[in-house]
C-alpha positions as CSV (number, residue, x, y, z in Angstrom):
1,M,88.3,52.9,128.0
2,L,87.1,55.1,125.2
3,Y,88.9,58.3,126.4
4,F,92.7,58.5,124.9
5,T,95.1,61.3,125.8
6,R,96.7,63.3,122.4
7,W,100.1,61.6,123.3
8,K,98.5,58.5,124.3
9,A,96.9,58.1,121.1
10,L,100.0,59.7,118.9
11,G,101.9,56.7,120.4
12,I,99.5,54.1,119.4
13,I,99.4,55.5,115.8
14,L,104.0,55.8,115.8
15,T,104.2,52.5,117.0
16,A,101.8,51.1,114.3
17,L,103.1,53.0,111.9
18,I,106.8,52.5,112.4
19,V,106.4,48.6,112.9
20,C,104.6,48.5,109.5
21,L,107.3,50.3,107.8
22,C,109.9,47.9,108.6
23,A,108.2,45.5,106.2
24,V,108.5,47.8,103.5
25,P,111.8,46.6,102.0
26,N,110.4,43.5,101.3
27,F,108.4,44.9,98.3
28,F,111.9,45.9,96.6
29,P,114.2,43.8,94.8
30,E,117.3,42.7,97.0
31,A,119.7,44.2,94.8
32,Q,117.9,47.5,95.4
33,V,117.7,47.0,99.5
34,K,121.6,46.6,99.4
35,T,122.0,50.1,98.3
36,W,119.8,51.6,100.8
37,P,121.8,52.2,104.7
38,A,122.0,48.5,107.0
39,W,119.3,49.2,109.7
40,A,116.7,49.4,106.5
41,Q,118.3,46.4,104.9
42,R,116.3,43.9,107.6
43,R,114.1,41.8,105.3
44,L,112.0,38.4,105.4
45,V,114.3,35.4,104.5
46,L,112.3,32.5,102.6
47,G,113.0,29.8,103.9
48,L,114.1,26.3,102.5
49,D,110.4,24.9,101.5
50,L,109.5,28.2,99.8
51,Q,113.1,29.6,97.9
52,G,114.3,26.2,97.3
53,G,117.8,24.7,98.6
54,S,119.9,21.9,100.2
55,Y,119.1,19.9,103.4
56,L,122.0,18.1,105.3
57,L,121.5,15.7,108.1
58,L,125.9,15.3,109.6
59,E,126.4,12.8,111.8
60,V,129.5,13.6,114.3
61,D,131.4,9.8,114.0
62,S,131.0,9.1,118.0
63,N,133.7,6.2,117.6
64,Y,136.3,8.7,116.7
65,V,135.8,11.1,119.4
66,K,135.9,7.9,122.2
67,K,139.0,6.6,120.3
68,E,140.5,10.4,120.7
69,R,139.8,10.1,124.3
70,L,141.0,7.3,125.5
71,D,144.6,8.1,123.0
72,Q,144.5,11.4,125.5
73,V,143.8,8.9,128.4
74,R,147.4,7.1,127.4
75,D,149.1,9.8,126.7
76,D,148.6,11.6,130.4
77,V,148.9,8.4,131.9
78,R,152.4,7.4,130.2
79,R,153.3,11.1,130.8
80,T,152.2,11.2,134.4
81,L,154.0,8.0,136.1
82,R,157.2,9.1,133.8
83,D,156.9,12.9,135.7
84,A,156.4,10.5,138.9
85,K,159.4,8.8,138.0
86,I,157.2,5.1,138.2
87,G,158.0,2.6,136.1
88,F,155.7,0.1,134.4
89,T,156.3,-2.0,131.8
90,G,154.2,-3.1,128.4
91,G,153.2,0.3,128.0
92,V,149.9,1.9,128.4
93,V,147.5,-0.3,126.4
94,V,143.9,0.6,125.2
95,R,141.7,-2.2,125.6
96,N,138.1,-2.3,124.7
97,D,136.7,1.1,126.4
98,A,139.8,1.7,128.6
99,A,143.1,2.1,129.1
100,E,145.5,0.1,131.2
101,V,149.3,-0.1,132.5
102,R,150.9,-2.4,134.9
103,I,153.8,-1.0,137.8
104,T,157.0,-2.6,137.5
105,K,156.9,-2.5,141.3
106,E,154.3,-3.8,143.3
107,S,155.6,-1.1,145.9
108,D,154.6,1.4,143.9
109,V,151.2,0.9,142.7
110,Q,149.4,2.9,145.9
111,A,151.9,6.0,144.5
112,A,150.8,5.4,140.9
113,L,147.1,5.0,141.7
114,A,147.0,8.4,143.7
115,K,149.0,10.6,140.9
116,L,146.7,8.9,138.1
117,R,143.7,9.7,140.7
118,E,144.8,13.2,140.0
119,L,143.3,12.9,136.1
120,S,139.9,12.4,136.8
121,Q,137.9,15.8,136.8
122,P,134.2,16.4,137.8
123,L,131.9,16.7,135.3
124,G,131.3,19.9,134.5
125,G,127.5,22.2,133.7
126,L,124.8,20.8,135.3
127,M,126.3,17.3,135.9
128,G,129.1,19.3,138.3
129,S,126.7,18.6,141.5
130,S,125.8,14.9,141.3
131,G,129.6,13.8,141.7
132,Q,130.6,11.9,138.5
133,R,134.1,12.3,137.6
134,D,134.9,11.9,133.9
135,L,137.8,9.0,135.0
136,E,137.4,6.0,137.0
137,V,140.9,4.7,138.2
138,S,140.4,1.5,139.8
139,D,143.0,-1.2,141.1
140,A,143.1,-4.3,138.5
141,G,144.8,-6.1,140.8
142,G,148.7,-8.1,140.6
143,G,150.5,-4.3,139.6
144,G,147.7,-3.5,137.2
145,I,145.5,-0.2,137.4
146,R,142.7,0.3,134.9
147,L,141.7,3.5,133.6
148,S,138.0,3.8,132.4
149,V,136.1,6.9,131.0
150,P,132.2,6.3,131.8
151,Q,129.2,6.8,130.1
152,A,128.2,9.9,131.3
153,A,131.5,11.2,131.0
154,M,131.5,10.3,127.4
155,L,128.5,11.4,126.3
156,D,129.1,15.0,127.8
157,R,132.8,15.3,125.6
158,L,130.1,14.4,122.3
159,R,127.9,17.1,123.5
160,K,130.7,19.1,123.7
161,T,131.9,18.0,120.3
162,I,128.7,18.6,118.3
163,E,128.7,22.3,120.1
164,Q,132.3,23.1,118.9
165,S,131.3,21.3,115.6
166,I,128.4,23.6,115.2
167,Q,130.6,26.5,115.6
168,I,132.9,25.8,113.2
169,V,130.3,24.7,110.3
170,E,128.3,27.5,110.7
171,R,131.7,29.6,110.0
172,R,132.3,27.6,106.9
173,V,129.1,27.7,105.5
174,N,129.1,31.5,106.1
175,E,132.0,31.5,104.3
176,L,130.3,30.4,100.7
177,G,128.2,33.8,101.3
178,T,125.1,31.8,101.7
179,V,121.6,33.9,103.0
180,E,120.4,33.0,106.9
181,P,121.7,29.2,107.0
182,V,119.9,27.1,109.6
183,I,122.7,24.9,111.7
184,Q,121.2,23.4,114.8
185,R,122.0,20.4,116.6
186,Q,119.6,17.3,116.6
187,G,119.5,14.3,119.3
188,N,122.5,13.1,120.3
189,D,124.9,13.2,117.6
190,R,123.4,15.0,114.9
191,I,123.4,18.2,112.9
192,L,121.2,20.1,110.8
193,V,122.6,22.1,107.8
194,Q,119.9,23.9,105.8
195,V,120.9,26.0,103.0
196,P,118.0,27.7,101.2
197,G,119.0,28.9,97.6
198,L,121.5,26.4,97.5
199,Q,120.8,24.2,94.5
200,D,123.8,22.0,94.6
201,P,125.2,21.2,97.4
202,T,128.4,19.0,96.3
203,R,131.2,21.9,97.0
204,L,129.1,22.0,100.7
205,K,129.5,18.7,101.2
206,E,132.9,18.9,100.4
207,L,133.6,21.5,102.9
208,L,131.7,20.2,105.5
209,G,133.4,16.5,104.9
210,R,136.8,17.4,105.5
211,T,138.0,17.6,109.3
212,A,141.0,20.5,108.0
213,K,143.3,19.4,110.5
214,M,146.6,21.2,109.5
215,E,149.7,20.6,110.7
216,F,153.2,21.7,109.8
217,R,155.7,18.4,110.6
218,M,159.5,17.9,109.5
219,V,160.3,14.9,107.1
220,D,162.3,12.5,108.2
221,T,164.9,11.7,106.0
222,S,166.9,9.3,107.9
223,V,164.4,6.3,106.3
224,P,163.9,6.5,102.5
225,P,160.3,6.2,102.1
226,D,160.7,2.6,100.1
227,Q,162.7,1.3,103.4
228,A,159.6,2.8,105.3
229,Q,157.5,0.7,103.3
230,A,159.1,-2.4,103.1
231,G,158.7,-2.3,107.2
232,R,162.0,-0.3,108.4
233,L,159.5,2.9,109.4
234,P,161.3,4.6,112.7
235,P,159.1,4.7,115.7
236,E,158.6,8.4,116.4
237,S,157.8,8.6,112.3
238,E,154.7,7.2,110.4
239,L,154.2,7.2,106.2
240,L,151.9,9.3,104.8
241,M,150.8,9.7,101.2
242,S,150.9,12.9,99.4
243,A,147.3,14.7,98.6
244,S,147.5,15.4,94.8
245,P,147.9,12.0,92.0
246,P,150.5,10.1,91.9
247,P,149.7,9.1,95.4
248,T,153.9,9.6,96.7
249,P,154.4,8.5,100.2
250,Y,156.6,10.4,102.3
251,V,158.5,9.7,105.8
252,V,157.0,12.1,108.1
253,K,158.1,12.8,111.7
254,K,154.9,12.7,114.5
255,Q,155.9,15.7,115.9
256,V,153.8,18.9,115.5
257,L,155.8,22.0,114.9
258,V,152.8,24.4,114.2
259,A,149.3,23.6,114.3
260,G,146.7,24.8,112.2
261,G,144.8,25.9,115.4
262,D,147.7,28.7,115.7
263,L,146.6,30.1,111.7
264,T,144.6,33.7,112.8
265,D,144.2,34.2,108.5
266,A,144.3,32.1,105.6
267,Q,143.9,33.6,101.6
268,A,143.7,32.1,98.2
269,S,146.2,34.0,96.0
270,F,148.4,34.0,93.0
271,D,152.2,32.7,93.1
272,Q,154.4,36.1,91.9
273,R,156.7,33.7,90.4
274,T,154.9,30.9,88.7
275,G,151.4,32.5,88.9
276,E,149.7,29.5,90.0
277,P,147.1,29.5,92.7
278,V,148.2,29.2,95.8
279,V,147.1,29.8,100.0
280,S,148.5,32.6,101.9
281,F,148.9,32.2,105.6
282,K,149.5,34.4,108.9
283,F,150.4,32.8,112.1
284,N,149.0,34.4,115.6
285,T,152.4,35.3,118.1
286,S,152.9,32.0,119.4
287,G,153.1,30.1,116.3
288,A,155.3,32.7,114.1
289,R,157.5,31.9,117.0
290,K,157.4,28.5,116.7
291,F,157.5,28.4,113.1
292,S,160.4,30.6,113.1
293,Q,162.2,28.8,115.5
294,A,161.8,25.3,113.8
295,T,162.5,26.8,110.6
296,Q,166.1,28.1,111.5
297,E,166.8,24.8,113.4
298,N,166.5,22.8,110.1
299,V,167.4,24.9,107.2
300,G,168.1,22.9,104.3
301,L,165.7,20.2,105.6
302,P,162.2,19.3,104.3
303,F,159.2,19.6,106.0
304,A,155.9,18.6,105.6
305,I,152.3,20.5,105.5
306,V,150.1,18.6,106.8
307,L,146.2,18.4,105.6
308,D,143.7,15.6,107.2
309,N,147.0,13.0,107.2
310,K,147.7,14.2,103.7
311,V,151.1,15.6,102.3
312,I,149.6,18.8,100.5
313,S,153.7,19.5,100.2
314,A,156.9,19.0,101.2
315,P,159.4,22.2,100.6
316,V,162.9,22.4,101.5
317,I,163.9,25.2,103.8
318,R,165.6,27.6,102.3
319,E,166.2,30.2,105.1
320,P,164.6,31.1,108.2
321,I,160.9,32.1,107.9
322,T,160.8,35.1,110.6
323,G,157.6,36.9,109.6
324,G,155.0,34.4,110.7
325,Q,153.6,34.3,107.6
326,G,153.9,32.3,104.1
327,Q,152.0,30.2,101.9
328,I,151.3,26.6,100.6
329,S,151.7,25.6,97.0
330,G,150.6,22.0,96.0
331,S,149.1,21.7,92.5
332,F,145.8,24.0,93.0
333,T,142.8,24.6,91.2
334,V,141.3,28.3,92.0
335,Q,138.2,27.0,93.7
336,S,140.6,24.0,96.0
337,A,142.6,26.8,96.7
338,N,139.8,29.0,97.9
339,D,138.3,25.9,99.4
340,L,141.4,25.3,101.6
341,A,141.5,28.7,102.3
342,I,138.0,28.6,103.7
343,L,138.6,25.3,105.8
344,L,141.7,26.8,107.5
345,R,139.9,30.2,108.4
346,A,137.0,28.1,109.6
347,G,139.1,26.2,111.6
348,A,139.5,22.3,112.3
349,L,136.3,19.7,113.0
350,P,136.7,17.9,116.3
351,A,135.9,15.0,114.9
352,P,134.8,13.6,111.9
353,L,131.2,14.2,110.0
354,T,129.0,11.8,107.7
355,V,126.5,13.0,105.7
356,V,123.4,10.7,106.9
357,E,120.4,12.5,105.1
358,E,120.6,14.6,101.7
359,R,117.7,16.7,100.3
360,T,117.2,19.2,97.8
361,V,114.6,21.3,97.2
362,G,113.5,22.6,94.1
363,P,113.1,26.2,93.0
364,G,110.0,25.2,91.6
365,L,108.6,23.3,94.3
366,G,109.3,26.3,96.2
367,Q,107.6,28.2,94.1
368,D,104.7,26.2,94.0
369,S,104.8,26.2,97.6
370,I,104.6,29.9,97.8
371,E,101.7,29.9,95.4
372,K,99.6,27.7,97.3
373,G,100.3,29.7,100.7
374,E,99.4,32.7,98.7
375,L,95.9,31.4,97.8
376,A,95.2,29.8,101.1
377,A,96.2,32.8,102.9
378,Y,93.6,35.3,100.4
379,V,90.9,33.1,100.6
380,G,91.3,32.9,104.2
381,S,91.5,36.7,104.8
382,I,88.8,37.6,102.0
383,L,86.2,35.1,103.7
384,V,87.3,36.5,107.4
385,V,86.4,39.9,106.1
386,V,83.3,39.4,104.4
387,F,82.1,37.3,107.8
388,M,82.7,40.5,109.9
389,L,81.2,43.0,107.3
390,L,78.0,40.6,107.1
391,T,77.7,40.0,110.9
392,Y,79.0,43.4,112.5
393,R,78.5,45.9,109.5
394,L,80.2,49.2,110.5
395,F,82.2,47.6,114.0
396,G,83.3,44.8,110.9
397,V,85.1,47.6,108.6
398,F,87.1,48.4,112.3
399,A,87.9,44.8,112.8
400,N,89.1,44.4,109.6
401,I,91.3,47.4,109.6
402,A,92.8,46.3,112.6
403,V,93.4,43.0,111.0
404,V,95.1,44.4,108.2
405,I,97.3,46.3,110.7
406,N,97.9,43.6,112.7
407,V,99.3,41.5,109.5
408,A,101.4,44.1,108.4
409,M,102.7,44.2,111.9
410,I,103.6,40.8,112.0
411,F,105.3,41.3,108.5
412,G,107.4,44.2,109.9
413,L,108.6,42.3,113.4
414,L,109.2,39.6,111.2
415,S,111.3,41.7,108.7
416,L,112.8,43.4,111.8
417,L,114.4,39.8,113.4
418,N,115.4,38.9,109.9
419,A,113.3,36.1,110.1
420,T,113.3,32.9,107.9
421,L,109.6,32.6,106.6
422,T,108.4,29.1,106.3
423,L,105.8,27.4,104.9
424,P,104.0,26.4,108.6
425,G,105.3,30.1,109.2
426,I,102.5,31.1,106.3
427,A,100.2,28.8,108.5
428,G,100.7,30.4,111.4
429,I,100.1,34.0,109.9
430,V,97.0,32.7,108.5
431,L,96.1,30.9,112.1
432,T,97.2,34.5,113.5
433,V,94.4,36.3,111.2
434,G,91.1,34.1,112.9
435,I,92.6,34.8,116.4
436,A,92.8,38.8,115.7
437,V,89.4,38.5,114.4
438,D,88.3,36.2,117.4
439,S,89.1,38.9,120.1
440,N,87.0,41.5,118.2
441,V,84.1,38.9,118.1
442,L,84.7,38.7,121.8
443,I,84.8,42.4,122.3
444,Y,81.6,42.8,119.4
445,E,79.6,40.3,121.7
446,R,80.1,41.6,124.8
447,I,79.3,45.1,123.4
448,R,75.7,43.8,122.1
449,E,75.4,42.1,125.5
450,E,75.8,45.3,127.6
451,L,73.1,46.7,124.6
452,R,70.8,43.8,125.4
453,G,71.2,44.7,129.6
454,G,69.9,48.5,128.9
455,R,73.0,50.4,128.9
456,N,73.1,53.3,126.2
457,A,75.6,53.1,123.3
458,I,78.3,54.8,124.5
459,S,78.5,53.0,128.2
460,A,78.0,49.5,126.2
461,I,80.8,50.1,123.9
462,D,83.5,51.0,127.1
463,A,82.0,48.0,128.8
464,G,82.7,45.7,126.3
465,F,86.1,46.8,125.6
466,K,86.3,46.6,129.7
467,R,84.9,43.7,130.4
468,A,86.4,41.3,127.4
469,L,89.7,42.2,128.2
470,A,90.2,39.4,130.8
471,T,88.8,37.0,128.6
472,I,91.3,38.1,125.3
473,L,94.2,38.0,127.9
474,D,93.5,34.3,129.3
475,S,93.3,32.9,125.7
476,N,95.9,34.7,124.3
477,I,98.1,34.1,126.8
478,T,97.7,29.9,127.1
479,T,98.0,30.1,123.4
480,F,101.1,32.3,123.6
481,I,102.5,29.4,126.2
482,A,101.5,26.4,123.5
483,A,104.0,28.7,121.0
484,A,107.0,29.0,123.6
485,V,106.7,25.4,124.2
486,L,106.4,24.9,120.3
487,F,109.7,26.8,119.9
488,Y,111.5,25.4,122.6
489,I,111.4,21.9,122.0
490,G,110.3,22.1,118.4
491,T,112.8,22.3,115.6
492,G,113.0,23.8,111.6
493,P,109.8,24.5,110.2
494,V,108.2,24.2,113.6
495,R,110.3,26.9,115.1
496,G,108.9,28.8,112.4
497,F,105.5,27.9,113.1
498,A,105.5,29.1,116.8
499,V,107.8,32.5,115.7
500,T,104.5,33.8,113.7
501,L,102.6,32.4,115.8
502,G,103.5,33.8,118.8
503,I,104.4,37.3,117.3
504,G,101.2,37.6,116.0
505,I,99.4,37.0,119.3
506,I,101.3,39.8,120.9
507,T,100.4,42.1,117.7
508,T,97.1,41.0,118.2
509,V,96.3,41.9,121.5
510,F,97.7,45.2,120.6
511,T,95.7,45.9,117.6
512,A,92.4,44.4,119.9
513,F,93.0,46.8,122.4
514,T,94.6,49.7,121.3
515,M,94.2,50.0,117.7
516,T,90.7,49.0,117.1
517,R,89.8,50.7,120.6
518,L,91.3,53.8,118.9
519,I,89.4,53.8,116.1
520,V,86.2,53.2,117.7
521,A,87.0,56.0,120.0
522,G,87.4,58.4,117.3
523,W,84.0,57.2,115.9
524,V,82.6,58.0,118.8
525,R,83.9,61.1,119.8
526,W,82.8,61.9,115.8
527,K,79.6,60.8,115.6
528,R,78.2,60.7,119.3
529,P,76.4,57.9,118.5
530,Q,72.5,57.4,120.2
531,S,72.9,53.5,118.7
532,V,75.7,50.9,118.1
533,P,75.7,49.9,114.2
534,I,76.2,45.8,115.2
């Protein structure tokens, strides 16, 4: 155990040195680090509790998700029966948690049931093998057919909505230029957003609180808005209000010419003629084709740019727009134009989000946490160092050197991962110092036992390292399993604690059985001791 080849010793020293050097960027100002090569810019990010910031807990509107699903079922039923040329009376009615339709001819009911059952698909993912389906179609009697969405299917749809929302929230938050935000699912219908360093969450809430569903539709000029407000609204149109004050009514056709999903880019800019802030956009190939066709067929007519059921503007098409790009004007300020561009680039949320909890941690409180965490780390480390020196003398010095390298490697690995350091994370590092020392204590006590058993110095040291290995591995593996479980089921600060603890265990095993052993082996080779100062 005390013999190291030259290459093995060099490999251990280089590994420790390189990992420790990864922590260097943390000791330089951020502005200076940004001038370094990209591979050298990785550093620790302080969490919300250490540098302050904003905490938002968002809830997805599950009723909206349910309504959207039932509306989709209603449209699918209508389309399927029309394609199959099966008559129905009274339209498709959405009632409670189901869509109901009444077939005109009793003889067509079985054919209608067969066609509508084709709409039902097996639930995907892990539930695909359970035989459950996303739609239950049943004969309600008297020519009626009932289509209901099972609870499992609704939960599956809510899960997909949450996953899609997290991606869009992440894109919107990243567009603000924030550093290492934490965005993760919490429970069945909530999303946790933590943005370190953001002290005023007002703009963030405005960005996350908008669905950003963009649509291009034609304005219905067949009915003046005042007559539509009086009740003469055509069935294929709806009355929408303007987004900017004063509220102005528009009669807008329900048919969507081009949707926001066809946008590939959106940027805030200035109108070259008026100098006002506008939002320039580009369509993808499909969107450009549809937009070109729509503008060619409707020259001289107004079309509405609708965002979240509000009309931003309703310009008149002067000439066909065939380039697949354009601009939106609508009494924007520079910031509102920039925000709209961010929303369009990030995409529309599949369902509205509501802020159910909001907290702002001030930088003063974060600084106080850092100072107390540093104090606890210093006091704990000094006590450990003094204890090891008093108890194991020279071998205590070896153990303390290994602990210092261990802590430096932890910071190096955390920096390499761009990890977020939180207050529980600091607690995990302090705990790791104790675990690291514990490994050395096991080795040294084993060496003492071997000496008491009559072995000579070198043989006792060798046997001490060899026989303590299994015990140290067992104890660290069990702790690592606990850290892994914490990381898997925990959220936020608990995960931070688990990450630092897990990394600390890996570096502890490395330093105890390579670095400490290498130092002791070097001392043995140099001194050829006849007794062990332990």
